[in-house]
N, C-alpha and C positions, 0 to 999 in steps of 0.2 A: 504495500498499499502506500502511496506516496506522501509525500509531507504535504500537500495540499488534501488529501484523501482524508488524511489523522487529522489535520486542522476542521474541516468540516464535519466529521466522522463525533467531533468533540464538543464543537460549539456551532453556532448558527449565528444570523444576522440579529435576529431577536437578543440572544444574549450577550453579545459584542455590542450592540446600541445600548442597551441595558447598563455594563460594561465606562461604556464610554459618558452614560450620565443625560441621556437620551430618555425626557419625557413618554415613555411608552411603555406598555403594561405587555399586550398581547398582542401577537401576527395581525397585519394589517393598518393597524393603529396609526395617527397620523400628527405630525408635530413639526416645528418650523427647524428650516433648513440650518444646516452648523456652516453653509457657505457663506463667506464672506459678504454681508448690504443684504441676505436674504430678509423680508419684510411678514412675507403669508407664513401665518403662524400653523397652517398646515401642510404646506409642498411637500415635505418629505414623510412617504409611507414606507413605514417598516415592516417586511411581510418576515416569518421564518427563515425562507430562503434566499431572499433578497430583497433589496430596498430603491426606491426611486424617488428623486426629487422633480417630482412637475414643474419647478422653475428653472431646471438645466438640465436637460435631458443626458447629458456628458457624467452628471454626477448620480452612478447607478451603479449596481452590479450588486455583488455576491458579498459574504462576511467578510473578505479580504480587502475587498474594495472597500469597505464600508470601513475598515480602520486606516485603510493610507488616505484614504482621501481627507475623514475627519482629522487626522494628524498629520496634511500635506507631506506624503511620506513614496517612496516608492513603493509599487507592489511588492518586488521582491525583499525591501527592509519591514512591509506589515509580514509578510511569511515567517519571516524570520521571528522577529520581534513576537507576532502567535506565538510560534512554536516553541519560543523557551517562557510564553506566559504559560500556556498548556502542559511544557515541561514534556514537548514530544524527543524522542530523540531521535537523531540522524534526520541526514534531507538527502537529497540531489547529490547525486558525485560531483564535486568539485572539478575533477578532471573531463566531464561532460563540458564544461562553461568553456575552459581552457582549450580542450580538442575544438570548441566552435569557431575560437581567434583561431588558432592554430590551421585549420581545415580552409578559415577565410582571407588568410592572408597568401597559402599555399593556393589559389585560384588559377589554374592554369591559362597559357591562353588557347587551349585546345578549347578545354570547358567555357570559357567568353565564347568563343566562335560560338561552339552548341548551343550557347544561351539565347546569343543576337540571333541564331536561324531561328530559334523556338519564338520570337518574337517578346524577350525578356530584356527592361530596358535593365541598363547599370544601373541605374538609383534603385531598383529593386531587387536587384542584386547584393548592393551593399546595404540596404535597409533591414534585407532577412538572413545578412551574415551568411549567402552560398559560397561553398566553397570545392575544394576537389581533397577527397580522401587521401591522406599519406602515413606511411608509417615511421615515419621519422621523430622524435618529440616525446613520443612517452616509453614507460617503462613496460616491459611483457605482461605484470599483472593487471595492468590497465586495459591495452588489450585486449586480451582474453577473456578477461570481466565484463567489458563493454563493446564486444565482437566491433571492434576498432578494424580487424584488421581485412573485415570483405567490404569497405569502403574504398578501399585503394584503388584511386585515379579516378572512383566513380566520381561527377557530381553530389554536393553533399545538401543534404536541404535541415538545418539544426530547428527540432521543432522546441520554440520558447514560449514557457508560459509563465507569468508572474515575474519576467527576468531572470529566468533558471532555465537550462538545457537541460528537456527530459528525454534526451535522446536524439536517432537520428534518420531520415532516410535518401538513399543512397538510389543513383540513377547511373544506368552503364548506360556511354558515349553511342558505343560498337554496338549494343545489342538490346535488344526489349527486354531490359531486367532490371529490376530494382530491389532492393533491398531494406529493412527495417530492422534495426540494431535492440529496440525493446518491443513488445508486444504491446505492454499497457502503455499509449503516450497517448498524451491532448492531444486534442485538433491541433493541424499547422496551422498558426497567423492569426493566434486567440488576440495574441499583443498587438496585433498589427489593426485591426477593429477601432474604429474612430467616428467620433460625430454622428450623425444621424443615417436615416433610411435603411432600406432593405439589406440585408448579409446574405451572402449563395453560397450553398453549403455544396463544394464541388467532392467527388470522388478524388483524381489527381491533383498534386500541387501544382503544374503547368496550367491546370484550367482555373486555378486560382488566381495565381500570376499575371495571366491574361485579363481577368474581369478587373485585379487593382489597378492591371497598366489604365484602363478606361476609369478610374477614378473610382470604382465600385469596391464596397466591403465582402471582403471571399476569405472563406476557410477551407480546408483539405482536410476530409478523414482518412485519407492517405488508404482508401481501399477496403473495400468492401461493406460491413454493417459497424457503424461504432458499437463501441461496450453500450450497455446499460451507465454504466457510470458517466462515461464522455455525453452520452444523448444528454443526463439530467445537469450535466457542467455548461450545456451549450445552453440549455432551455432557464438554467437561474442564471447565467451571467447575462444573455440576451431575450429578457420574459417578455421586453414590451418592444421587441424589432423585429421585424417582417422580417420572416424566412423564406429565402428561394433554395429548392433541394432541385440541384442539376444530375439529367439525370443524361449518359451518355447513351449513345446507336451503338449495340452490338450487332453485327451483321448475322452470328451464328444463332445465336440463344436468349437475344433479348432483358443479358443479366443486370445490363445498367439500372435500365427502367425502373426491373424487379426490384431491385435496391435501392433504388430513389423512392419505389413506392413504398418499401419496408418503414422509411428512414422519417417520410411523412406520417405514416401512421402510427410512430414510435411519438413524434413530435405531437402529433394530435392528443397524445395521451398524457403530455406534460403540458397539456392546455393552450398549446400553440398550434394556431391555425396558418401552415405552411401552404404557399405559393410552389407550382412547377415548373421547372424549364425543363423541357424537351428540343436537345440537341435537332436537328432536322436532318432526315434520312439524308443521306448522300453516298454516292460509291467508295468517295477516299475520304471523305472527313467523317470524322464518329466523337469529336470529343471539341467541345470549344477552341483549346488551343488550337487542335488543327484548321479548326474554321478560321481563326485568326491567321493563321500561318500562310493559311491559300488565299483570303479576302483582306485581310490589313482591318479587318474589324471584328468585333464581339458581341457576340450572338449574348442577349438577356433576355428575351423573351419570355413570360412565363403567365399562365394559368392558376387559379383557387382552384386550390389541390381539392377540396369536397365535390366542387361542382364537373372538373375532370371526375372523379372518380365517381362520381354519382353516376351520372350517366352511362358507365360502360359495364353494369350488369347485368345478366339476365337474367330469365326468370328458375333457370338452375343452379343461382347463385345464391339461396336461400341463407344457407351457411355463414358465406361471406357478406350477406348484409349486415347479419345477426351483427359480426363483430366490427364491420363500419360504425356501423352507429353509436356501440357501445365505446368504440375510439372518439366520436364524434362527441359522445356525452360530456369527455372531460373539456373540450375547446368552448362547446355551444353552451348557451342558454336555453332553459326547458322552450321557450314560446320559439327561438330560432329551431332546437330539434325536431320539435313539431313539423314544423315550416317544412323541414329538409325531408322528414316521413312521406310528406305528401308528395314528395317528388316521386316517391316508387310508387306510387298506388296504381300507375299505369303498367307498371309489371307483376307485379306482386300483386295480392288478395289485402282489397283494403282492410278488412277487418284483422289479419296478420301482422298486418302494419302498425295500427294500432294496438295491438298487444303486445309486438315489440316495445314498441315505443312505453306504453305504461310500464313495462317492467324494469328497461332502461332508468327512465325517471323519479321511479318505485325508490325510498330510500331502502337500505340494507337490511336486513333482520337484524338483532342483537347478538344472537350466534354466530351470524356470520362475522359481523364486523372483532366478534373477541377474536375468532377463528383465525382472522386476519394480523389484529393486536400480535396473535403469539405465533405468527409465522414471521412478522414483519421485526419482531421486535424480541427480544430473551430479554420475557418478565418473569418477575415469581412475585409472590403477595404473602404476607405475613401479619397474621392480626395483631401481633405485639410492635413490630418493630416497620411495619408496612411496604411500599413497592420497594424492590431493586429490580437494577436490567445489568444484564450480565453484560459489560465492554471491555476488553483490552487485557483479557485474562482475569480479572473480578468482579465480584459483583457490587455494585454501585446504586447506594438509595435512592428513589427518585422520589420528589414533589408529586403529591395525587395531582397537581395543578399540569403538570407533564403528562401524566398518562389523560388526561382531560384532551391534553391537546393531541395525543397518539392518535386517542378516538374519532376526534372534531378533524382530524388529517384525513382519517378512513370516510368520513360522513360526508366531505367534503359537503357540497351543495345542500345537502340534504340535512345539514347540521341544526341542533337544536339544543339549549339545556335540557331540557326533558330528556329527550333523548342520551344527550352525555350521562347524567346521572343514573340513568337507568342501567345501561352498559356498563358503566363501570360499578353496580353492584353487579351485575351477572360475570364482569372477568373476576373480580374479587376471589368470586364464588370459585370457577374454571379454573385459574391462575393459581389458585391457592397451595400452599407447601404446608404440609405438615407435619414433616421431619424440622428437629432440632437446624439452625441455623449455623455452620462455621462448626462440624462435626468434629475434621480434623486437626485436632489441639498440635499435633507434633508436624504440622505443615504449614511451611511460613511463605509467605509469595513475596516473587520476587518479581524482574523487570524479562528477565529471559526463563522464567519457568517455575515450579516450587519445590522448595526445601523441602526434606524428609529429614528432619532433625534427627530420627532414629538412627537410620540409615545411612543420612551424609548424601543422599544420593538426590538428583537435580531429575522431576518428571515433568512433561509438559502441562501449562495449567489446562483446566478443562472445568466446567460447570458442575461438576458433582465436589468440587470442593469449597 
């Protein structure tokens, strides 16, 4: 788990805001902005996952951005201070930052020519520290542990987020081959997003660079479907921005469009209504960068994903329609969801569509919410001591208000005070622990495991302790 992921595991925007002294109590509360000259007393909205300043569109983001903007420091410095405050050990290896600088300074003439032929402007090469892989300047352990040897002679793109380098994507000049040094990296280009306007999400880095060359914001997921963690990162950081997912054209299996549709579905589930940019069919061009090379223009047309997808279903797709309407329920309010359901009534039975909409818009049962609570969070309840959550190798006491917040998050738009209170009682019964807590008096908890003081042996952390 990266240091950023550890920070977000241990805290959130609301907790950071309270620590900074902002007068907010619950997710969604608003207060005066901390930016200089702000006069509106409700311009800053603080949610659990993100914050947004309605008086300054650039003053928004996640808990790390909130801390950085409040103190007027860099994101990199904010990560370091938050990690220290939260007693998080370890960080992104410094060798990766050093490697990014070394690769960029080692950019070969051959790589410069290759980038120019792909319409990548020199200023973008400098901005993103694009370089050439080299074996010199590293000790053997650094090369082996970070797979830097695989980047030799490749065009190298550092993946930088919060001012830190998380890994590299290498692209071969002589053959169509690329390599990622680390499986779990943030999307490429996150730090380069600025101002307002939409954010394009591309598969390949060259497509994102072509869009950036036209002054558009673009990030790359560097191949395939991003992890759920990265989807949540994108959704949290750019919650109030229009997302446009780019679908490459694949002559053989149409995988580019399928991957783009899957990503759009995932964004819908995060409450974001995306647009879809489908690269036009051509014999030679199959992505934005190849169109840019051939025509010297950047293709950026898009359509609303919900509208596009709604018109693609046939009478045999009942199961797909149920899933799709479920995804849309996270991004649309109930009246808009009912309007969307009406659009299906020319293809599907009207009564069937109405029943699906009723099921989707009805609040989940208390038992279902408790089941989800149990699956999402490792919790137990003790009548004497209250609530505990298993995190980072130990059981941590939780306030009842925090459990209520978890329950409310599952209910979403159906959340009411009555439902929260009644579901809490069900959860206390279902997640009740009747056994004594801390029964192993001979075990001491350390960061790297549990020490048995009798045998002096170290064993892995476990919920049983």
